[in-house]
N, C-alpha and C positions, 0 to 999 in steps of 0.2 A: 832559469829565471830566478832572479834574486827577490828576496822579500821586500827589499827597499834599496835605494841607491846609496849604499854605504859611503862611497867616495864623496858624493855631494853632501851627505849628512855630516861627515867628518869635517868638511870645509865649513859648513854652517856652525858646527860646534866650536871650531877654532876661531871663527870670526866672532862668535858670541863671547868667547873668553877674551878675545882682543878688545871688544867693546867694554866688557867688565873691567879689564885692565885700565882702560882710560878713565872709567868712573871711580875705580878703587884700586889704584896701582899697588898699594901695600898688600891688599888681600891676595891679588894674583901673584905678586912677588913671593909672599909667604907660602902660597900653595906650591909654587915652582920649587922653592927651597925645601919644603917638606918632601916633595916628590923625589928630589935628588939626594936627600940625606942618606938613604939606605945604600946607595951606590958608593958612597964614600968609605964605607967600612971595608969593602973588598971581600966580604965573606961569601956573597952570592954573585954570580955573573949576571950581566944585564939580561940575557935571555931567560934565565931562571926567574928573575924578578918580574919580567913581562908575563911569563906563564902564570905566576902567582897572581899578578894583577888581573889577568883574564879570568881566573877562577873567582877572584873577589868580585869582578865586574858582573859576572853571571849571578853570583849570590846576592849582590846588591840590585840587580836588574837595571843596570845603568847602560843604556845604549851608547851614550857618548863615550864612556869608558871602554866599551866593547870595540867600537870602531877605532879609537886611538891606539889602544893596546894591541889590537889585532895587527894593525899596520906595523907597530914597533916590533912585535914578536916576529913577524914575517921578515922585516928588515934585518933582524938579528939572527936569522937562519932557523927559526923554530919551524919544525915540520908540522904538517897537518896531524900526524900521529901524535906528536908531542903535545900539541894543543888539545887534541881530543883526550889525552890522558889527564892533562890538567883540568879540563872541563869535567871529566869523570870524578875528580876529587871534589869539585864544586857540587856536583849532583849528589854524591854521597854525603857531603857535609850538610846540604840542605835537607836531605832525608833524615839525617841524624838529628838535626835541629827540630824537625817536625816531630820526630819520635820523643825527644826530650820535652817539648812543649805539649805533646799529647799527655805525658805523665803529669805535667803541671795542671792540665785541664781536668784530668781525673782527680787530682788532689783537690782542686777547687770545688769540684762536684762533691767529693767526700766531705768537705768542710760544710757544705750546705745541708747535707744529710745529717751531720752530727749536731746541728743547731737544734 
């Protein structure tokens, strides 16, 4: 059993982007151009970029990004194990960010004590 109907949700997201494109075509055109810019360098293959996108999507907590980039990664041959490894990077990065921001919180607390 799935948490949600990701295929239906992906279609809803894409339809919403299509509607946004009708209202503000330059915005969506710019987004598409930005999204494709990295691929033009040829330094990373498309599957690697999708794995990075999935890790970023988790970090940003963007369900729309998750459903779109999961489909793309799958189409490009990313295995479940490769995706899990990329998601492990996101988990570690989020934990690291929490650790860094914890030190900032303690620093803010110390500033209160020093007053």
